[in-house]
VMD Tcl script that draws the C-alpha trace (Angstrom):
set ca {
  {-36.89 2.28 66.75}
  {-34.16 1.08 64.46}
  {-31.87 0.73 67.41}
  {-34.39 -1.41 69.34}
  {-34.95 -3.68 66.29}
  {-31.12 -4.05 66.07}
  {-30.94 -4.98 69.74}
  {-33.73 -7.53 69.42}
  {-32.08 -9.05 66.34}
  {-28.70 -9.16 68.26}
  {-30.36 -11.03 71.17}
  {-31.99 -13.49 68.77}
  {-28.67 -14.07 66.91}
  {-26.92 -14.53 70.24}
  {-29.51 -17.18 71.13}
  {-28.94 -18.96 67.84}
  {-25.16 -19.02 68.40}
  {-25.49 -20.04 72.06}
  {-27.93 -22.83 71.45}
  {-25.99 -24.23 68.55}
  {-22.85 -24.30 70.71}
  {-24.50 -25.75 73.84}
  {-28.10 -26.64 74.52}
  {-27.62 -27.06 78.20}
  {-27.36 -23.36 79.28}
  {-29.89 -21.18 80.95}
  {-28.66 -18.13 78.86}
  {-30.38 -19.68 75.89}
  {-33.73 -19.00 77.37}
  {-32.62 -15.52 78.56}
  {-31.44 -14.53 75.10}
  {-34.57 -15.91 73.33}
  {-36.98 -14.49 75.94}
  {-35.45 -11.02 75.95}
  {-35.17 -10.95 72.12}
  {-38.72 -11.88 71.50}
  {-40.10 -9.66 74.33}
  {-38.08 -6.61 73.12}
  {-39.17 -7.33 69.49}
  {-42.79 -7.63 70.42}
  {-42.71 -4.45 72.44}
  {-40.90 -2.59 69.67}
  {-43.32 -3.72 66.97}
  {-46.30 -2.79 69.26}
  {-44.92 0.74 69.95}
  {-43.94 1.16 66.28}
  {-47.58 0.51 65.26}
  {-48.91 2.89 67.97}
  {-46.74 5.86 67.02}
  {-47.42 5.42 63.36}
  {-51.15 5.97 63.66}
  {-52.20 9.45 64.85}
  {-54.05 9.50 68.12}
  {-53.68 5.71 68.65}
  {-50.87 6.13 71.28}
  {-52.99 8.29 73.59}
  {-56.01 6.06 73.30}
  {-54.20 2.82 73.98}
  {-52.12 4.32 76.81}
  {-55.21 4.88 79.01}
  {-56.67 1.56 78.04}
  {-53.46 -0.32 78.93}
  {-53.25 1.50 82.31}
  {-56.80 0.30 83.18}
  {-56.10 -3.21 81.89}
  {-52.92 -3.49 84.00}
  {-54.61 -2.30 87.14}
  {-57.35 -4.79 86.64}
  {-55.50 -7.70 85.07}
  {-52.55 -7.85 87.36}
  {-54.64 -8.54 90.52}
  {-56.80 -11.12 88.54}
  {-53.65 -12.85 87.24}
  {-52.08 -13.06 90.73}
  {-55.39 -14.38 92.14}
  {-55.74 -16.91 89.38}
  {-52.12 -18.16 89.67}
  {-52.46 -18.33 93.44}
  {-55.72 -20.33 93.28}
  {-54.25 -22.67 90.60}
  {-51.16 -23.34 92.70}
  {-53.26 -24.07 95.76}
  {-55.46 -26.41 93.83}
  {-52.49 -28.19 92.30}
  {-50.94 -28.56 95.76}
  {-54.12 -30.16 97.04}
  {-54.17 -32.62 94.18}
  {-50.45 -33.41 94.57}
  {-50.89 -34.06 98.32}
  {-53.89 -36.42 97.66}
  {-52.08 -38.43 95.03}
  {-48.45 -38.43 96.14}
  {-48.75 -38.10 99.95}
  {-48.06 -35.55 102.58}
  {-44.34 -35.07 102.01}
  {-42.58 -31.71 102.39}
  {-41.58 -31.35 98.70}
  {-45.30 -31.75 97.76}
  {-46.13 -28.59 99.68}
  {-44.23 -26.37 97.35}
  {-47.00 -25.28 94.93}
  {-49.55 -25.05 97.85}
  {-47.09 -22.72 99.66}
  {-46.52 -20.64 96.50}
  {-50.31 -20.29 96.05}
  {-50.74 -19.03 99.49}
  {-47.85 -16.65 99.24}
  {-49.28 -15.20 95.95}
  {-52.71 -14.64 97.56}
  {-50.96 -12.97 100.55}
  {-48.89 -10.82 98.23}
  {-52.01 -9.69 96.37}
  {-53.74 -8.70 99.61}
  {-50.66 -6.82 100.88}
  {-50.41 -4.99 97.46}
  {-54.09 -3.92 97.79}
  {-53.61 -2.86 101.37}
  {-50.55 -0.78 100.42}
  {-52.69 1.44 98.24}
  {-54.03 3.14 101.41}
  {-51.10 2.42 103.82}
  {-48.01 4.47 102.73}
  {-45.86 2.88 105.44}
  {-45.87 -0.61 103.79}
  {-45.36 0.71 100.18}
  {-41.56 0.40 100.18}
  {-41.89 -3.25 101.34}
  {-44.40 -3.93 98.52}
  {-42.18 -2.19 95.95}
  {-39.23 -4.41 97.08}
  {-41.36 -7.56 96.79}
  {-42.55 -6.60 93.32}
  {-38.98 -6.05 92.15}
  {-37.96 -9.47 93.57}
  {-41.02 -11.21 92.17}
  {-40.46 -9.61 88.81}
  {-36.79 -10.71 88.66}
  {-37.34 -14.34 89.74}
  {-40.51 -14.63 87.63}
  {-38.49 -13.51 84.57}
  {-35.88 -16.12 85.41}
  {-38.54 -18.72 85.78}
  {-39.88 -17.96 82.27}
  {-36.42 -18.14 80.94}
  {-35.79 -21.43 82.62}
  {-39.00 -22.87 81.24}
  {-38.09 -21.72 77.78}
  {-34.63 -23.36 78.07}
  {-36.18 -26.49 79.44}
  {-38.84 -26.82 76.71}
  {-36.18 -26.22 74.01}
  {-34.01 -28.87 75.50}
  {-36.93 -31.33 75.63}
  {-37.36 -30.86 71.83}
  {-34.13 -32.60 71.07}
  {-34.51 -35.66 68.92}
  {-31.46 -37.98 68.90}
  {-30.33 -39.92 65.83}
  {-30.78 -43.75 65.94}
  {-27.02 -44.39 65.98}
  {-26.23 -44.29 69.71}
  {-23.72 -46.53 71.56}
  {-25.27 -46.02 75.00}
  {-28.54 -45.06 76.61}
  {-27.98 -43.91 80.23}
  {-31.14 -44.12 82.37}
  {-31.22 -42.10 85.64}
  {-32.77 -43.58 88.68}
  {-35.48 -41.74 90.68}
  {-35.98 -43.95 93.80}
  {-37.83 -47.19 94.50}
  {-41.00 -47.83 96.38}
  {-40.98 -51.09 98.43}
  {-37.99 -52.31 96.40}
  {-40.05 -52.07 93.19}
  {-39.89 -49.70 90.22}
  {-42.51 -46.90 90.66}
  {-44.41 -45.29 87.80}
  {-42.03 -42.30 87.50}
  {-39.04 -44.49 87.07}
  {-40.93 -46.92 84.84}
  {-41.67 -43.99 82.55}
  {-37.90 -43.41 82.12}
  {-37.18 -47.03 81.50}
  {-40.04 -47.32 78.96}
  {-38.64 -44.27 77.10}
  {-35.27 -45.99 76.99}
  {-36.86 -49.27 75.82}
  {-38.74 -47.61 73.08}
  {-35.59 -45.90 71.75}
  {-33.65 -49.22 71.99}
  {-36.04 -51.11 69.88}
  {-36.41 -48.26 67.37}
  {-32.65 -48.18 66.84}
  {-32.52 -51.98 66.66}
  {-34.61 -51.99 63.51}
  {-32.12 -49.71 61.59}
  {-28.73 -49.96 63.44}
  {-26.68 -51.90 66.01}
  {-28.72 -51.71 69.24}
  {-27.24 -49.47 72.02}
  {-26.23 -50.77 75.42}
  {-28.40 -49.36 78.31}
  {-26.66 -48.13 81.41}
  {-28.95 -48.17 84.45}
  {-27.73 -45.81 87.16}
  {-28.80 -45.46 90.76}
  {-27.44 -46.55 94.17}
  {-29.27 -47.92 97.28}
  {-30.95 -45.36 99.45}
  {-31.12 -45.69 103.24}
  {-34.91 -46.62 102.91}
  {-34.56 -48.91 99.91}
  {-34.26 -52.74 99.93}
  {-31.92 -52.94 96.99}
  {-30.00 -50.58 94.65}
  {-32.15 -48.76 92.07}
  {-29.94 -49.95 89.19}
  {-30.61 -53.63 90.21}
  {-34.32 -53.05 90.14}
  {-34.05 -51.21 86.89}
  {-32.06 -54.02 85.26}
  {-34.66 -56.53 86.37}
  {-37.38 -54.28 84.71}
  {-35.43 -54.26 81.45}
  {-34.88 -58.00 81.43}
  {-38.59 -58.53 81.91}
  {-39.25 -56.27 78.91}
  {-37.04 -58.33 76.69}
  {-33.70 -56.41 76.78}
  {-30.84 -58.94 76.62}
  {-28.61 -59.17 79.71}
  {-25.43 -58.51 77.67}
  {-26.92 -55.16 76.61}
  {-27.31 -53.85 80.13}
  {-24.57 -52.18 82.29}
  {-25.12 -51.43 85.96}
  {-23.99 -48.44 87.92}
  {-25.23 -48.97 91.48}
  {-23.12 -46.60 93.72}
  {-24.43 -43.14 92.90}
  {-26.59 -41.09 95.26}
  {-27.43 -38.06 93.08}
  {-27.64 -36.82 89.55}
  {-24.13 -35.63 89.31}
  {-22.77 -38.93 90.61}
  {-25.15 -40.71 88.15}
  {-23.38 -38.96 85.41}
  {-19.77 -39.20 86.73}
  {-19.90 -42.87 87.72}
  {-21.76 -43.93 84.59}
  {-19.22 -42.09 82.38}
  {-16.41 -44.30 83.88}
  {-18.42 -47.43 82.94}
  {-19.09 -46.19 79.39}
  {-15.52 -45.04 78.83}
  {-14.32 -48.52 79.97}
  {-16.64 -50.32 77.62}
  {-16.11 -48.18 74.53}
  {-14.20 -44.96 73.85}
  {-15.00 -42.71 72.09}
  {-18.76 -43.39 72.18}
  {-21.99 -41.57 71.35}
  {-24.87 -41.67 73.70}
  {-28.02 -40.16 75.20}
  {-29.36 -40.05 78.69}
  {-33.02 -40.55 79.76}
  {-34.79 -38.99 82.59}
  {-38.17 -37.38 83.37}
  {-39.06 -34.40 81.16}
  {-39.04 -31.91 84.08}
  {-35.57 -33.11 85.27}
  {-34.05 -33.13 81.75}
  {-32.48 -29.71 81.72}
  {-30.73 -29.83 85.06}
  {-29.58 -33.37 84.25}
  {-28.06 -31.98 81.06}
  {-26.17 -29.41 83.13}
  {-24.77 -32.11 85.37}
  {-23.82 -34.22 82.25}
  {-21.78 -31.29 81.04}
  {-20.07 -30.97 84.42}
  {-19.29 -34.67 84.36}
  {-17.83 -34.35 80.91}
  {-20.51 -36.40 79.17}
  {-21.04 -35.18 75.57}
  {-24.58 -36.34 75.37}
  {-28.03 -34.80 75.29}
  {-31.08 -36.03 76.97}
  {-34.40 -37.61 76.11}
  {-37.33 -36.75 78.43}
  {-39.92 -39.18 79.61}
  {-43.47 -37.89 80.03}
  {-44.74 -37.14 83.58}
  {-48.32 -36.95 84.91}
  {-49.63 -33.37 84.27}
  {-50.59 -32.73 87.84}
  {-47.02 -33.49 88.99}
  {-45.36 -31.05 86.58}
  {-45.87 -27.63 88.25}
  {-44.34 -28.77 91.46}
  {-41.61 -30.68 89.74}
  {-40.62 -27.87 87.35}
  {-40.53 -25.33 90.17}
  {-38.27 -27.62 92.25}
  {-35.95 -27.99 89.32}
  {-35.94 -24.19 88.76}
  {-34.94 -23.65 92.37}
  {-32.17 -26.21 92.02}
  {-30.90 -24.54 88.86}
  {-30.94 -21.17 90.67}
  {-28.88 -22.76 93.51}
  {-26.18 -23.59 90.98}
  {-25.65 -19.80 90.51}
  {-26.59 -18.63 93.92}
  {-23.80 -15.99 94.15}
  {-25.12 -14.24 91.05}
  {-28.66 -14.22 92.33}
  {-27.51 -13.11 95.86}
  {-25.71 -10.09 94.26}
  {-28.78 -9.15 92.08}
  {-31.16 -9.55 95.11}
  {-28.82 -7.29 97.22}
  {-28.82 -4.66 94.29}
  {-32.67 -4.90 94.21}
  {-32.91 -4.29 97.96}
  {-30.48 -1.28 97.65}
  {-32.65 0.17 94.82}
  {-35.77 -0.28 96.82}
  {-34.32 1.33 99.90}
  {-32.96 4.30 97.85}
  {-36.42 4.81 96.26}
  {-37.96 4.68 99.76}
  {-35.61 7.43 100.98}
  {-36.20 9.56 97.88}
  {-39.92 9.36 98.29}
  {-39.78 10.12 101.98}
  {-37.56 13.19 101.51}
}
mol new
graphics top color blue
foreach p $ca { graphics top sphere $p radius 0.5 }
foreach p [lrange $ca 0 end-1] q [lrange $ca 1 end] { graphics top cylinder $p $q radius 0.2 }
display resetview
């Protein structure tokens, strides 16, 4: 048990070192999640083995709980995803990205039914085993991503910034929609707070013109800021970018030209903050982010989309792991069949 406590402590120390060095890494969530999970399991088992007869009593109870709880959990998650998908479609329109949580919900229910059927159909048990391994792996990564994202959203910048970079999110009819307005309001709030105690920062609005937009996002964003009382001289416009990485890279050139070295933060929606931080690092921007609140019904779909985008940044690693899981499942099937 001492060894397991030492491993838990080592993982938590690694988390502390990694987080202090760079907040914008998925490994922070992996180290913290593994450390706390292993610590919790170790403490639990330590208590069980220290009391005579308790281990045997709890072992049977846990087996029953897992057999009952797992199907209930899958059904509850599937139902919740389907309901969230229905709400999202009714509020945000029938767009392909809005079908994500609905599709996941249907998939979870189908997976549950397949698992129940496999109890009496030995022929599909290898397939179900493979699916459980893959679901377990990607679910663990999802938890680690959420931990990393929540930790990053807790960042509170000092009121001594030179720049606030606001990332665009698209216009509707040439106007600033609620999602983008939330980002701008977050930046405005920080601007006025700093203005009370320090020289006010300059605000960089970043976003080009999409094929379906009447004007560049940055132009509409600047107009929004002017209407909220931000002086024209305090606003810098980057109107060429087409994605988050370009937002960061093109805005960095503008900020470097205006003042170098400089301190700054970037503002985006809370669900987008972690991935935006990764792109900021790639673009060479030494700045952390400030998240704007998002409607609760929108968060499950948005966080899952961001999670998939972060996975795509390391697709080779996940492809190798998936291949290894498939090989393990195949070897188990052959061993059971022999």
